[in-house]
N, C-alpha and C positions, 0 to 999 in steps of 0.2 A: 741474020742467022746467028752470028757470033754473040750478039746481045741477048738473044733468047737462050742460048746455051749458058751464057754467064748468069742470067737470072735464075735458070733452073738449078744451076750448081749452087748458087747462094741460098735458094730456098731449101734445097736438100741438106745443105750443111747446117742451116738453122734448125730444121726439124730434127736432124740427127743430134744436134747439140742439146735440144730440149730433152730428148729421151735419155741421152747420156748423162744429163745433170739431175735426173730424177732421184729423189731421196725419200725413203720410207721413214715416216715419223710415227712413233707410237706414243699416244697420249695416255698417261697414267691418271685415271680418275682418283680424286681424293677419297680416302677411306670414309665410308658412310657410318655415322654414329646414330643408331636407331633411337627413337624417342618413344615414350609410352603414349599410346593412343587410347583415350578414355571415352566411353559412352555410358553416361549415367544420368537418368532423369528421376529425381526424387518425387514421390507422390505422397500426398497426405495419408496418414494412417497406414503406411506400408513400410516394410523393411527396405534397407538400401540394397540395390542390385546393380552391379557395375561390371562392365566388360572392359578388360584391359589387354591390349595387344601391342606388339611392336610395330612401329612404322616401317615402311619398306622403301628402299632406294628406287628412284625412277630409272636410273641408268643400268642397274644390275639386272640382267635378264633372270638370274636365279631368284631374285626377289619379286619379280612381277607375276609369278604364278598365283593363280587365284586361291591362295591358301592363307588363312589367318594364323598368325604366330602368337598364340596366347602366352601371357607372362605368368609364370608360376612362382618365381623366386622373389617377389616383392612383399613389402609390408605396407598395408593400407589401413589408415585410421580415419574415422569421421568424428567430428566434434560439433555439438550444437552450441547455441549462443549462451547457454548456462554453464558450459564447461564439461558436460557429460560426454565422455569419449568411449568409443568402441573400436575394436580391431576386427576387420572383415576377414572372413574365411572363404576358402574355395569350395565350390560345388559344381558338379557336372550337370549339364543340361542338354536339351535338344531343341533346335530351332528349325524352321522351314528352310529347305535347301536354297531357295531363291533369296532368303534374307541374309544368309552368310555365305559369301563366296567360298567355294570349295575347289580344291585342285581338280581340274577337269580330268586328270588321269587317275584320280582316286575312285576306284570301283567298289569300295567297301559297301556292302549292303546294310542299310539302316531302315528301321521301321518308318513307313509313311514318308519316304524321301526326306527324312530328317538328317541334320548334320550335327555332329557332336560339338558342343561349346562348353566354355568354362565361365562361371560367374563368381565374382567376389560378392559375398552376401553378408549383411549385418543381422543383428538380432533385435535391435530396438526399432520400434515404429516411429517414423518421422511425423512431425506435427506441422499443420498449416501455419503460415505467417511466422515461421521460425527460420533463423539463419543457420546454415551448416557450412563447415569447412572440411576440406579433404586434404590429406597429405599422403603422398606415395613415396616410399623409399625404395629405390631400385638402382642397381648398378653404381652404388656409391653416391648417388645424387638424390635430391629431394625435389618433388614437384607438388605444387599446391593449387587449390582453387576454392572459391566460395560461391554460395548461392543461397537463395531463400525459397522455401517451398510456397507456391502460390495457393490461395484458397480456391474452393470450388467456384466456378463462374456463376454469377447471379443472372439467371434467365427470367425475364419478366413475362414473356409470352412468345408464341410463334405466330407468324403471319404467312399467308400464301398469296402471291400475286400472279395473275394470269395475263398472258399476252396472246392476242388472236392474230391469225392471218399472216404468220411469219413465213410460211412456205418453206420451212427448213427441209433439208435433205431431198429437194426436188418435189416436195409435196405441194398441195394446192392452198388456196386462201383459207380453207377451213382448218388448217393446222393450228395447233396451239401449244404453248409451253407454260407450265406452272412452276413457279420457283418459290421455295419455302425459305424463310429467314428466321433466325433466332433474334429476338430483341433483348439485348444484353445491357445491364447496368455496369458500366466499366468502373474499375476501382481507381480513384484519383491518386495522383502522385506515384503511380507504378506504371512501368512499361509492360504491356500485356500483348500477347499474340494469341488470336483465337483461330481455331480450325475445327472442322467437323470430322467426326469419326463415325462412318456408316457401319453399323453393326450387322444389320440383316436387311435384305431387300428382295422383293419379287419383281422389281422393275427390270427393264432391258438394258439400262445404262451400265457402263463399266463401273467397277468399284467393289464394294463389299468388303468384308473383313476376312482376309486370308492370313493375317498375322499382325502382331503389334508393330513390327518395324515396317511392314508394307504400308500400313495406314499413315503413320506419321511422316513417312517420306513421300507418299503419293499425293497427299492433299496440301493445298497451299494454306498459308496462315495470313490472317488479317491483323495488322498492327493497329492499336488504338489511335496512335498519332494525335491528330487534332481533336479527336473525340475523347481524349483522356478525361475520365471522370463523368462522362455523359452517357446518355442512352445511345446505343449504336446497333446497327443491323449486321448480322454475320450470316453468310450463306450457309444453308443447311442441306438442301437437296433440290432436285428438280425432276419434272416428269414431262415427257413430250408425247403428244397425241397427234396422229396423222388423220386428217379429215376423211370421212367415208369408211373408216375401219372401226367398228365398235370394239371397245376395250374395257376390261374390268378395272376396278379401282386399283391403284398402286399404293402399296403400304411400305414405308421405310422406317427403320428404327435408327435413330441418330443420337449420338452424344456429342456434347461440345467440349473441346479441349481448351485449356487455358495454360499457355506456356509463359514462363517468365522471360526476362531479357536474355539471359544466357542461353536458354533452350531455344528461344525464338530466333535469335541472331544466328545460331549454329544451323538450325533446320532450314531457315529461309536461304542462307548462303549456300547450303548444300543443294537445295532445289535449284537455285540459279545456276550452279555449276553443272548440274545434270542437264538442265535445259539448254545450255550453250555448248555442250560437247559436240564436236564435229562441225561447228559453225565457224568458217574461216573469217567471218566479219565481226565476231564477238570478241571482246577482251577477256582474257583469262580471269576467272573468278576464284578468289582465295576464300577457303572455308574459315569462318570465324571460330575462334577458340578462346576459352577462358582458363585453360590449363597453363599455368606459368611454367615455362620450360618444356612443356609437352604439347600434345595435340588432342583435339576432341572437345567434349563438353561435360561439365558437371553442372547440371541445371535442374529446373523444377517444372513439373507438369501436373495439372489436376484435371478431373473429368466431371462433367455434370451427370445427373441420372439419365437413363435412356428415355428418349422421347419417341412416341409413335406418331408419325405424320401420314395422313391419308390423302392421296390425290384422287378426287372423284371425277 
């Protein structure tokens, strides 16, 4: 009995000692130095349009609100390979609410669920196969980037392949799926990323064109890789038919995107990061950037003409 009382006394003293030795420690996070975040995809025969915002701290709750911090006090210049230089100017614009995150407590009424944005815009139209450099002067620092505007993708033709009896979605053996491909002549000695942009459709599949940013983020890109300089097939669209149910022809309008290395690296890494969010078994994905000292992308993107594909 005495041993039990002694053990109880020792345990009580130990627990009391732990609580009495408790010390509150306040950790002071280092001051966050925001960086310019750039989004700019140059297109042939178009003026420069660039989004410029401040990066946000991961740890500061006040910085994690879904509200973009546009930069207004910077000086932006773009120069082509011949030395022609222009200074960009600010213009106000509107974008779809789901394309630009907005403060969830912001109840300001805007037309068609649009959110106010700001663009840095140029006056000179860019040219295909031409190199451009960007310089941003902001906060006493200089940030630079370079890219080349890609040419319009060379599409030789489109093909449709049909697969029978897949029984997708719980259907029977009469089910079928038709897949359309672009046959592309890839440009040698260049790193290209190809992706489809569905402009309009009467099919039941998800997709469609609800906005420029929606499309380039939603669809995956195919890198030329080992097919560099050769003919290659790029996914365009597909149509699924369930056996026993008569359906009309499906018509889709699709354009092919050609992204250069800077744009392709950024967009594919961004998609990989979005695909792995919330997955405890995936490694963190860092979004690639070509902005020296900053974040984001200064790249190039071109588009083919619109193709009409009919699934009968």
